[in-house]
C-alpha positions in Angstrom: -30.3 43.5 25.6 -29.7 44.2 21.9 -28.3 40.7 21.6 -31.3 39.0 23.3 -33.8 41.1 21.2 -32.2 39.9 18.0 -32.1 36.3 19.2 -35.6 36.3 20.2 -36.7 37.8 16.9 -34.9 35.4 14.8 -36.3 32.5 16.9 -39.8 33.7 16.2 -39.1 33.9 12.5 -37.6 30.5 12.2 -39.2 28.2 14.7 -42.4 27.9 12.6 -40.4 27.2 9.5 -38.3 24.4 11.3 -41.5 22.6 12.4 -42.9 22.4 8.9 -40.5 19.9 7.5 -40.3 18.1 10.8 -44.0 17.6 11.0 -44.1 16.7 7.4 -41.3 14.1 7.6 -42.9 12.7 10.7 -46.0 11.9 8.7 -44.2 10.2 5.8 -41.3 8.6 7.6 -41.3 4.8 7.4 -38.1 3.3 9.0 -38.9 -0.1 7.5 -38.4 1.4 4.1 -35.2 3.2 5.0 -36.0 6.1 2.6 -36.2 8.7 5.4 -34.3 8.7 8.5 -35.1 11.8 10.7 -32.7 12.3 13.6 -31.6 15.3 15.6 -28.4 16.9 16.7 -26.9 19.5 18.8 -23.5 21.2 18.9 -21.1 23.9 19.9 -18.4 25.8 17.9 -15.7 28.2 18.6 -13.2 29.9 16.3 -11.6 33.2 15.3 -13.0 36.0 13.1 -11.1 38.5 10.9 -13.2 41.2 9.3 -12.7 42.7 5.8 -13.6 46.4 5.8 -12.2 49.1 3.7 -12.5 51.6 6.7 -9.5 49.9 8.2 -7.0 49.5 5.4 -3.9 48.9 7.5 -5.3 46.5 10.2 -8.5 44.4 9.8 -10.3 44.0 13.2 -10.5 40.6 14.5 -11.9 38.6 17.5 -12.7 35.1 19.0 -16.2 33.9 18.3 -18.5 31.1 19.9 -21.7 29.5 19.1 -24.4 26.8 19.7 -26.7 25.2 17.3 -29.2 22.3 16.8 -31.2 20.9 14.0 -32.4 17.7 12.1 -30.8 15.3 9.7 -33.3 15.4 6.7 -31.3 12.6 5.0 -27.9 10.9 5.5 -26.2 13.8 3.9 -28.6 16.8 4.1 -29.4 18.5 7.3 -31.1 21.9 8.4 -30.1 23.7 11.6 -30.4 26.9 13.4 -28.1 28.4 15.7 -26.5 31.4 17.6 -23.1 33.0 17.3 -21.4 35.8 19.4 -18.8 37.2 17.1 -17.1 39.1 19.9 -15.9 42.7 20.2 -13.5 44.1 17.6 -11.4 47.2 18.0 -9.9 49.3 15.4 -6.1 49.6 15.8 -5.8 53.3 14.9 -9.3 54.9 15.5 -10.6 53.5 18.9 -13.8 52.3 17.1 -15.3 49.0 18.8 -17.8 46.8 17.3 -19.8 44.1 18.9 -21.8 41.7 16.9 -23.9 38.6 17.4 -26.3 36.7 15.2 -28.8 33.9 14.8 -28.6 31.9 11.7 -30.3 28.9 9.8 -29.5 27.1 6.8 -28.9 23.7 4.9 -25.8 21.7 5.2 -24.8 18.9 2.6 -21.9 16.4 3.6 -20.2 14.2 1.1 -18.0 11.3 2.1 -14.6 11.4 0.4 -12.3 8.9 2.3 -13.2 6.3 4.8 -15.0 8.3 7.6 -14.0 11.7 6.4 -16.6 14.0 4.7 -16.6 17.4 3.2 -19.4 19.7 3.7 -20.9 22.8 2.2 -23.5 25.1 4.2 -25.7 27.9 2.8 -28.1 30.0 4.8 -29.2 33.3 6.4 -27.9 35.2 9.3 -29.9 37.8 11.3 -27.2 40.0 12.9 -27.2 42.7 15.7 -24.5 45.2 15.7 -23.3 47.8 18.2 -20.7 50.2 17.1 -19.1 52.8 19.5 -16.4 55.5 19.2 -15.2 58.3 21.4 -17.9 60.6 19.8 -20.9 58.5 19.0 -22.6 55.2 19.4 -24.7 53.4 16.7 -26.9 50.1 16.8 -28.4 48.3 13.9 -29.5 44.9 12.8 -30.3 43.1 9.5 -29.9 39.9 7.4 -26.9 38.7 5.6 -26.1 35.4 3.6 -23.9 33.0 5.4 -21.7 30.2 3.8 -19.4 27.4 5.2 -17.1 24.9 3.8 -15.2 22.3 5.7 -14.5 18.7 6.7 -16.2 16.5 9.3 -15.4 13.0 10.9 -16.6 11.0 13.7 -14.3 10.9 16.9 -16.7 8.7 19.1 -20.0 7.1 18.7 -22.5 9.7 17.4 -19.8 12.4 18.2 -18.4 14.4 15.1 -15.5 16.9 14.9 -16.0 19.8 12.3 -13.3 22.0 10.8 -14.4 24.6 8.6 -14.4 28.2 7.1 -17.2 30.6 7.5 -18.1 33.7 5.3 -20.7 36.2 6.1 -21.3 39.0 3.5 -22.1 42.4 4.4 -22.7 42.8 8.3 -23.7 46.3 9.0 -25.5 49.3 7.1 -24.6 52.6 5.7 -25.0 54.2 9.1 -22.7 51.8 11.0 -20.5 50.8 8.0 -20.3 47.3 6.5 -17.7 44.5 6.8 -17.4 40.9 5.6 -16.6 38.3 8.3 -14.1 35.5 7.6 -13.8 32.8 10.3 -12.1 29.6 11.0 -14.3 27.2 13.0 -14.0 24.2 15.3 -17.1 22.5 16.3 -18.4 19.3 18.0 -21.7 17.8 17.0 -23.7 15.1 18.8 -26.2 13.2 16.8 -29.2 11.4 18.5 -29.8 7.9 17.4 -28.2 8.5 13.9 -26.9 4.9 13.7 -29.9 3.2 15.4 -32.7 3.6 12.8 -31.7 1.0 10.3 -33.9 -1.0 8.0 -35.1 -4.2 9.8 -36.6 -6.9 7.6 -38.8 -9.5 9.0 -36.9 -12.7 8.9 -38.6 -15.7 7.0 -37.8 -18.8 9.0 -37.4 -22.1 7.1 -38.4 -25.4 8.5 -34.9 -26.5 9.5 -31.5 -25.0 10.4 -29.8 -25.9 7.1 -32.3 -24.2 4.9 -32.3 -21.2 7.3 -28.4 -21.0 7.0 -28.5 -21.3 3.2 -30.9 -18.3 3.2 -28.0 -16.0 4.1 -26.3 -16.4 0.9 -28.1 -14.1 -1.8 -28.2 -14.9 -5.4 -25.3 -13.1 -7.4 -23.2 -13.0 -4.4 -19.8 -11.1 -4.8 -18.5 -11.5 -1.4 -19.6 -13.3 2.0 -17.8 -12.7 5.3 -18.8 -13.8 8.9 -17.5 -12.4 12.0 -16.8 -15.7 13.5 -14.5 -16.6 10.7 -11.9 -14.0 12.0 -8.5 -15.6 12.7 -8.4 -13.8 16.0 -11.7 -15.6 16.8 -13.3 -12.2 17.8 -17.0 -13.0 18.6 -19.7 -11.0 20.3 -19.8 -11.3 24.1 -22.8 -12.5 25.8 -25.5 -9.8 25.8 -23.2 -7.5 23.7 -24.0 -5.8 20.4 -20.5 -4.4 19.7 -17.6 -6.0 18.1 -14.2 -4.8 17.1 -14.4 -5.8 13.4 -11.2 -5.9 11.5 -10.7 -2.7 9.7 -9.3 -4.4 6.5 -12.7 -6.2 6.1 -14.6 -3.1 6.4 -12.2 -1.4 3.9 -12.6 -4.4 1.6 -16.5 -4.5 1.7 -16.4 -0.7 1.1 -14.2 -0.9 -2.0 -16.4 -3.7 -3.3 -19.5 -1.5 -3.0 -17.7 1.4 -4.7 -16.5 -0.8 -7.6 -20.0 -2.3 -8.1 -22.6 0.6 -8.1 -25.6 -1.8 -8.3 -24.4 -4.0 -5.5 -26.0 -4.0 -2.2 -24.7 -5.4 1.3 -26.9 -7.6 3.6 -25.9 -7.6 7.3 -27.6 -10.3 9.3 -27.2 -10.5 13.2 -27.4 -13.8 15.1 -27.3 -14.8 18.9 -27.1 -17.9 20.9 -29.9 -19.3 23.0 -29.1 -17.3 26.2 -32.0 -15.2 27.0 -35.6 -15.2 25.7 -36.4 -15.7 22.0 -38.0 -12.2 21.9 -34.9 -10.6 23.4 -32.5 -12.5 21.2 -34.4 -11.2 18.2 -33.8 -7.7 19.3 -30.2 -8.3 20.3 -29.4 -9.8 16.8 -30.9 -6.7 15.2 -28.7 -4.5 17.2 -25.7 -6.5 16.3 -26.4 -6.1 12.6 -27.1 -2.4 13.0 -23.8 -1.9 14.7 -21.8 -3.5 11.8 -24.0 -1.6 9.4 -23.3 1.7 11.1 -19.5 0.9 10.6 -20.0 0.3 6.8 -21.9 3.6 6.6 -19.2 5.5 8.6 -16.7 4.3 6.1 -18.7 5.6 3.0 -21.3 2.9 2.1 -24.6 4.6 1.4 -27.3 3.7 3.9 -29.9 2.9 1.2 -27.6 0.1 -0.1 -27.3 -1.5 3.4 -30.1 -4.2 4.3 -30.2 -5.0 8.0 -31.8 -8.2 9.3 -31.9 -9.9 12.7 -32.4 -13.7 13.0 -32.2 -14.1 16.8 -31.3 -17.6 17.8 -32.9 -19.3 14.8 -29.9 -20.0 12.6 -27.2 -21.5 14.7 -23.9 -22.8 13.0 -22.7 -24.7 16.1 -24.2 -26.4 19.2 -25.7 -24.2 21.8 -24.8 -26.8 24.4 -21.2 -25.8 24.6 -19.4 -22.4 25.4 -17.5 -22.6 22.2 -20.6 -23.3 20.2 -22.6 -20.5 21.7 -19.6 -18.1 21.0 -19.7 -19.1 17.3 -23.3 -18.5 17.1 -23.0 -14.8 18.3 -22.0 -13.4 14.9 -23.0 -11.2 12.1 -22.9 -12.3 8.4 -22.2 -9.8 5.8 -23.0 -10.5 2.1 -22.3 -8.2 -0.9 -24.5 -9.0 -3.8 -25.5 -7.6 -7.1 -29.3 -6.4 -6.9 -31.4 -7.4 -9.9 
C-alpha cells in the first residue's frame, strides 16, 4: 500500500507538468519546417543496485531492481520522461535489517551521437521515494524527494527499438529516522519510440514541363556528392509497393563523413516510384522511400535538421515504365549532398 500511495502521489504532482510542454509543442509544431518533431516512447528497465551506507561498513546491502517509463521526445536529442522503479528488498548482512524501496521519477535526458548509431546520454531529474525499514525490534516508513542522475550509451537494435546500458545514482534515500543511503545501479533498458523516423520534412515537389528538366532538378547548386540507389553494382532496387531498401553501408558511412567534414552542407533525399498504382498513392510511396533512407542517415549521426526529404512520385522516371527492368530502375532514391548558401 505504501508503494501505491507514493506512486499515486507522484503521478498527481507530475501529470500536470508533463501536459504543459506537450500541449505547448502541439500548438507550435509544424512538421513541414522540421524544427520540432514530437514523438512518444515507452520502455522497461532492469538492473542491480548497491547501496552506500555508513551504517553497513562491512557489507553494502544490494538488490535487483526493475522499472517502467514513458515520455516524449522534445527534440532529436532531448527527451522528458516519467517512470516507476521498484528497488527491491535489501538486507543487512550482520544486523537483520531489511529495507524495501520504490520510487517514481521524472527528468530530462540528452543523447549525443558519438559513432555511427551509438549515442551517449545523460539524465538528471527528481525521484519521489517510499521506504519501509524493519528490524527485529522496530519498523519505520518514510518518503521524500532525492535527485537522480544517469549516464549511459544507447543504440538501435531494431526499427524504433533502442537498447540502453547505463549507470544510475540516487543521492540520499531515507531520513534521519530511517537512515540514509545512496543508491548506485547498473541498468539495462529497452525503449520503443512511436513514429520517431516517420515525421520527416516533406517538400512539395515543383514539377517541370518535361522529364529532362525534372531530372536535372535533383542536382542542387554547389553539389559535393550525388548518389542514386539504382546505381548500386548489386542492382538493389525497391520492390513493387515497398518503401525499404538494404542500402550499402559504405554509402551511408561516406555520406555521413561528408556531412561531418562540411558543417554547412545539407543532404537532400528524393524518392521515386514507377507508374504502378495511382498517382496519389505513388506520391506517398515515394515520400516513404525517401523518409526510410533519411532515417538511416539520421541513425548514423546526420542531424535531422540537415536532411531535406522530398517525394516525386512517378513524375521523374529515368527509364521506360513499359518494361520490368525500366520500372525497377525508376523505383529509387536520389541522395545529394550540397553546400547550403
